N, C-alpha and C positions, 0 to 999 in steps of 0.2 A: 443512487438507490434508485429501481425502475418503479414503472407505473405498476398499480394491477391492472388485470387483466379486464379491457372494457367488459361493460354490460352490453344487453340484457342476461342474466344467467336463469336458468332451469333446473329444472331437478328432477329425477326419473327413479322406480324405487327398482333394487334387485330384491334377490332372497335375503340380503344378509347387509344394506345398505341403503341411504339414499344418498345418490350420486350428483354432487351438485355440477351443472356443466356449464360453459360459455363455449353457446354456436351448438351446430348440431350435434344430436345424439351419437353420429357414426363419426365425424371427422372435428369433434369440438376440442377444448382443453377442459379437462377435469380439473375444477378448482377444490372439491373435498368429496369426503366420503364418510357421512352420519350414519354409525349405526343402526339397524333398524331393529329396535326391540321395543318401540312404545311409539306413544303421542308425541311426550317431549321430546326425542330424535328427531320426528315429523317437525318440531316446533322450528327445533334448531335449524335444520335443513332449510325451512321456509326465511327464517330468519337470514341464513347465510344469500339465499337466493337473489332478496331484497336490497344486500347490503348498497349493491353500485346506486341503484337508485335513491337510498337513505340519503348516503353521503353528497350527492349531486343534489338532493333536495335541504340537507342542510347548509351546505356552499351558499343556495341562493335566497335560502332566510338571513344568513350571517350578513352578507352582501346587500341584503333587500333594508334591515334592521340600521345598520350601520350609512345609509343614505341618508335618515332623518335627520333634521339637525336638532328635533326636539328629543334624539331620543337620550336618556339621562343617563350614559354611563360613567357618571356621579356617585348615581345610587350603588350603595355597594352589593343588593341582590341583583340587579339588573348587569351589574358590573364584572358578576360570579356568574350569572349563565352565559354571559357571551364569551369568557373566558373558560368554561366549560366545553361550550359547541367550538372553539377554535383546536382547543386541546384536543376533541374526536378529532374534531379534522384532522389535524397535526401526526394523531398516534394513528389513522387511518391511512394517510401520504406517507408516511415518513416511521416504517414499522423500528418499534424501537425508542419513539418521543414517549415519553410519560404523559401520562393520565391522570388530573386530579379529578 
């Protein structure tokens, strides 16, 4: 499975959709076309645009948390949070991976 298109991603709006792009509008790669019917669609496009940055940040947080010798992964709630974060990363990096 290949890597996702590197960020940063941007968006521009046409009459019918919010277009999420990697690179310059004229020669970039289209990531997604989100219909343009309301504020929810605009918010969805904004969320998609931030996906590469959020993935990078989540990976950095997991890496940081795992460096603490005192981090109690034996505590069920903390273990569950860390497991969910790792599952989200896996789902983003390997489409088709299950996320719980």
